[in-house]
N, C-alpha and C positions, 0 to 999 in steps of 0.2 A: 324858423330854425330852432332845433331843440336846445335846451339849456346845456351848456358845457359841463356844469357841475353834475347834472343828472347823468350825462354820458360817462364822466369820470367815476361816479358812484357805481354805475352799472359795471364798468370795466373792473373796478376793485372787487365788487361782489363776485363777479365771474372768476377772477383770479383766486379769490379766497375759496370758492367752491371747488375749483380744480385742485388746489393744494390740499384741501380737506379730503377730497376723493382719494388722492394718492396716499395720504396719511392713513385713511380708513382701510385702504387696500393692504397697506403694509402691516397694519395692526391685525387684520384678519389672517394674513399669511403667517405672521409670527404666532398667533393663537393656534393655528392648525399645526404648526411645527411643534409647539409646546405640548399639544394634545397627543401627537404621535410619539413624542419622546416619553411622556408619562405612561402611555399604553405599552410601549416597548419595555420600559423599566418594570412595570407591573408584571408583564409576561415573564421576564427573566427572573424576577423574584419568586413567582409561582413555580417556575421550573426548578429553581434551586431548592425550594421547600420540598417539592415532590421528590426530587432526587435524594435529599437528606433523609426523608422518611423511608424511602425504599432501601437506602443503604443501612439504616438503623435496624431494619427487619432481617438483615442477612445474619445467619448464625454461622460462625466459623467453627469448623469441625476439624479435628486432627485425627487422622486415621493412620495407624502404623501397620504395615503389611510385612509379615516375616515369613520366610520360606526357608526350608533347609537347603544348604548349598550342596550340590552333588558334584563330586570330583571323580573323574574317571582316569585311572592310571593304566596305561598300556604297557604290558610287560613283554609282549611279542611285537617287536617293531620291524621284523623282517617279513616282507610281503612275498611269501612263497607262491601264492596263487597268481601273482602278477606276471603276465607273459607279454612280451613285446615282439613285434616283427623286427627284422633287421633294420628297416628304415626307421621304425619307431625308436629302437634303441639308439641309433645314430642321433636322432633328434634329441633324445633325453641327454645323451652324453655331450652333445654340442651345447645344450642349454646349461648343463652343469659346469663345463669347462670354459665356456665362452668362445670355443673354437668350432666353427661349423666344418663338418667333414662332408665332402661331396658324395652323393650317391653313386655307387658303381665305381668307386675309387677314381673318379675323374674321367671315366670312359664315356664317350658319346655313343648313342645307339647307331646301328648301321643305317645307311641311307635307304635301304629297302625295308625299313621297319614298317609294320602295318600301321595304318592311320596317318600316313604321310602322303 
């Protein structure tokens, strides 16, 4: 029969090695996270420096554009050349007065009208 103290020592050694493996794994993971955070912080800092340098190179220019203002004054406001048909004139008058006047003074076409 093996020595019980030897078995107890082996069990304690195994438990210590398992605990050490967990601790080592946790330390490795924390180290990887810290490295990723430092890399991201360095990238952000480099981007900020590059942006600052690019903005510093921009030259602000003020350009004033002046043009003469042209006014046209119409002295003849009567449109003598404007000709409307009877229906067109009714439409204009209806739009101006807000009252629509029916075409043909309200008369309906005959039943034998072409196109019926």
